[in-house]
C-alpha positions in Angstrom: -188.4 -58.8 64.1 -188.2 -57.1 67.3 -191.1 -57.5 69.9 -191.7 -54.9 71.9 -191.9 -54.4 75.4 -195.4 -54.4 77.6 -196.7 -51.2 75.8 -198.2 -47.9 77.4 -201.5 -47.3 75.9 -201.7 -43.5 75.0 -205.0 -41.7 75.0 -203.8 -38.2 73.1 -205.8 -37.4 69.7 -203.8 -39.7 67.3 -204.7 -39.0 63.4 -205.1 -42.3 61.6 -205.1 -42.4 57.6 -207.5 -45.7 56.4 -206.3 -46.7 52.8 -208.4 -49.0 50.9 -208.2 -50.1 47.6 -210.9 -50.9 44.7 -210.9 -52.9 41.9 -214.4 -53.9 40.3 -216.6 -53.8 43.8 -219.9 -56.1 44.2 -222.7 -53.7 43.7 -224.0 -52.2 47.1 -219.9 -51.4 48.2 -220.2 -48.0 49.3 -223.3 -48.7 51.5 -220.8 -52.1 52.9 -218.3 -49.3 53.5 -220.6 -46.7 54.7 -222.2 -48.9 57.4 -218.5 -50.3 58.6 -217.0 -47.0 58.3 -219.7 -45.3 60.8 -219.1 -48.6 63.5 -215.2 -47.9 63.2 -215.4 -44.3 64.0 -218.2 -44.7 67.1 -215.3 -47.1 68.3 -212.2 -44.9 67.9 -211.7 -43.4 71.0 -208.8 -41.0 70.5 -208.4 -42.6 67.0 -209.3 -39.7 64.3 -209.9 -41.3 60.7 -209.5 -39.7 57.1 -210.7 -42.5 54.3 -208.2 -43.1 51.1 -209.7 -44.7 48.6 -207.7 -45.7 45.6 -209.5 -46.8 42.4 -207.1 -49.8 40.5 -208.6 -49.1 37.1 -212.1 -50.6 37.7 -213.6 -52.0 34.3 -217.1 -51.6 35.4 -219.4 -48.5 36.2 -219.8 -50.1 39.5 -217.4 -47.8 41.2 -218.2 -44.8 39.5 -221.8 -45.5 40.0 -221.8 -45.3 44.0 -218.8 -43.3 44.6 -221.8 -39.9 45.0 -223.6 -41.4 47.4 -220.0 -42.4 49.4 -219.0 -38.6 48.8 -222.2 -37.6 50.1 -221.7 -39.0 53.6 -217.8 -38.5 53.5 -216.9 -35.6 51.9 -213.6 -35.3 53.4 -213.0 -38.8 51.6 -209.4 -38.7 49.0 -210.5 -40.9 45.7 -207.5 -41.5 43.6 -208.3 -43.6 40.4 -205.4 -45.2 38.5 -205.5 -45.6 34.7 -205.2 -49.0 34.3 -205.5 -51.7 36.9 -201.8 -52.7 38.0 -202.5 -55.0 41.0 -203.3 -54.4 44.6 -199.7 -53.6 45.5 -199.5 -50.9 43.3 -203.0 -49.3 44.3 -202.0 -49.4 48.0 -198.7 -48.5 47.2 -200.5 -45.0 45.0 -202.9 -44.4 48.3 -199.9 -44.6 50.8 -197.5 -42.3 49.3 -200.6 -39.5 49.5 -201.9 -40.3 52.5 -201.1 -37.9 55.7 -201.9 -39.1 59.0 -199.7 -40.2 62.6 -200.0 -43.7 61.4 -202.0 -45.8 58.1 -204.1 -48.2 58.3 -204.4 -50.9 55.1 -207.9 -52.4 55.1 -209.6 -54.2 52.1 -212.6 -52.4 51.0 -215.4 -54.8 52.6 -213.8 -54.4 55.5 -213.6 -58.0 56.3 -211.9 -57.8 60.0 -214.1 -56.9 62.9 -213.7 -53.6 64.3 -212.4 -54.9 67.4 -209.5 -56.7 65.1 -208.7 -53.0 63.5 -208.1 -51.2 66.6 -206.3 -54.1 67.9 -203.8 -53.9 65.5 -203.8 -49.9 65.8 -203.2 -50.2 69.3 -200.4 -51.8 68.9 -198.6 -49.4 66.6 -200.0 -46.1 68.7 -198.5 -47.8 72.2 -195.5 -46.8 73.5 -193.5 -48.5 72.2 -195.1 -48.8 69.4 -194.5 -51.0 66.4 -193.9 -50.1 63.0 -195.7 -52.5 61.3 -198.6 -54.4 63.1 -199.5 -57.6 60.9 -203.0 -59.2 61.3 -202.3 -62.7 62.2 -205.1 -65.3 60.9 -206.1 -68.2 63.5 -207.5 -71.2 62.0 -210.7 -70.1 62.7 -210.2 -67.9 59.3 -209.9 -71.3 57.5 -213.1 -72.6 58.6 -214.8 -69.2 56.5 -213.0 -69.3 53.5 -213.7 -71.4 50.5 -211.2 -74.4 50.4 -208.9 -73.7 47.3 -208.1 -70.2 48.5 -207.8 -71.5 52.3 -205.5 -74.6 50.6 -203.6 -72.0 49.2 -203.2 -69.3 52.0 -201.6 -72.8 54.3 -199.1 -73.9 51.6 -198.3 -70.4 51.5 -197.5 -70.4 54.9 -195.3 -73.6 55.0 -193.1 -72.0 52.0 -192.6 -68.6 54.4 -191.8 -70.6 57.1 -189.3 -73.3 55.2 -188.0 -71.5 52.9 -188.1 -67.8 53.8 -187.7 -68.8 57.4 -189.7 -65.5 58.9 -190.0 -64.7 62.2 -194.1 -65.5 61.6 -195.8 -67.3 58.6 -199.1 -64.9 58.2 -198.0 -61.8 55.9 -200.9 -62.0 53.7 -203.8 -60.6 55.9 -204.7 -57.8 54.6 -205.1 -55.4 57.8 -202.2 -54.0 58.5 -201.0 -50.5 60.7 -197.8 -48.8 59.8 -195.7 -46.0 61.7 -193.9 -43.7 59.3 -190.7 -45.9 59.2 -193.1 -48.9 57.6 -195.3 -46.4 55.8 -191.5 -45.9 54.3 -190.4 -49.9 53.8 -193.8 -50.3 51.8 -192.9 -47.6 49.3 -189.5 -48.7 48.6 -191.3 -52.7 47.7 -192.0 -52.9 43.9 -194.2 -56.4 43.8 -197.6 -54.8 42.3 -200.0 -57.6 43.4 -201.1 -59.7 46.2 -197.4 -61.0 47.3 -196.6 -56.8 47.9 -197.4 -58.3 51.9 -194.9 -60.6 51.6 -192.0 -58.4 50.4 -193.1 -55.6 52.8 -192.1 -58.0 55.8 -189.2 -59.8 54.4 -188.2 -56.0 53.9 -189.3 -55.2 57.2 -187.6 -58.2 59.0 -183.9 -57.2 57.3 -184.2 -53.7 59.3 -183.2 -54.6 62.6 -184.4 -51.3 63.5 -187.9 -52.1 62.6 -190.1 -53.4 65.2 -192.7 -56.2 63.6 -195.2 -57.5 65.5 -198.3 -60.1 64.5 -202.1 -59.2 66.3 -204.8 -61.6 66.1 -207.3 -61.0 63.7 -211.0 -62.2 63.1 -213.4 -62.2 59.7 -216.4 -60.8 59.9 -219.2 -63.4 59.5 -220.6 -63.4 56.0 -217.6 -61.8 54.4 -217.0 -63.7 50.8 -213.7 -63.8 49.2 -213.3 -63.6 45.5 -211.4 -66.1 43.7 -208.0 -65.7 42.2 -207.7 -66.3 38.5 -205.2 -68.9 37.2 -203.1 -65.7 35.4 -202.7 -63.8 38.5 -201.9 -66.9 40.4 -198.9 -67.7 38.0 -198.2 -64.2 38.0 -197.7 -64.6 41.7 -195.5 -67.5 42.0 -192.7 -65.3 39.8 -193.0 -62.4 42.5 -192.5 -65.5 45.3 -189.1 -66.4 43.6 -188.2 -62.9 43.1 -188.9 -62.1 47.1 -187.5 -65.4 47.9 -184.2 -65.1 45.9 -184.2 -61.4 47.7 -184.6 -62.6 51.0 -181.7 -65.3 50.5 -179.1 -62.4 49.1 -179.7 -60.8 52.4 
């Protein structure tokens, strides 16, 4: 990982593609997204945003029922629908492959992190010299806001990343990230379809000595509710971790 020298902030207009995956979102998702979107745009400064929304084969009608409301408020939104549920990694990869912009912001449909966190991440890639990948880094306060099992699982994964993968930082799984064009190319080279796509991204990026990867402190918004992971998904992710582990140790 290469850390940037003291960055110089830029003030020229900068286009940001915001990629958001969606799978069976809760009722009211469109209003929540619109509210967060308006807050982000109001604080944007030199950033100009365009939303790329990927429906990851949702099985309920909630996504399609509320989509017209979103499109009425944001007619420029780009919507992609995958025929079957393929996983968060596959959905984000589909969105970012179509997205156009100077930089690319990855987040979740409930915009779980504060607006300040999102802008902090963007400034890390838009500064001169900027990062190619700015990855959200969650501190201890994050674990006070999430269910105990999910928090314990996250801590265990961070332990494995430190002790087994020996990456320069251990929080790869924060859903908030920003990418440069070079970072986007690394993302498109990933193959993990579910949650550990983040880990594969950072492993591949760290292996490229000409890429600059930096952790950026972020905070959750208050009132965010985290979904539970099914045992089936956890088993799949264990297999994904082993694949990434062996890739890392072949380098």
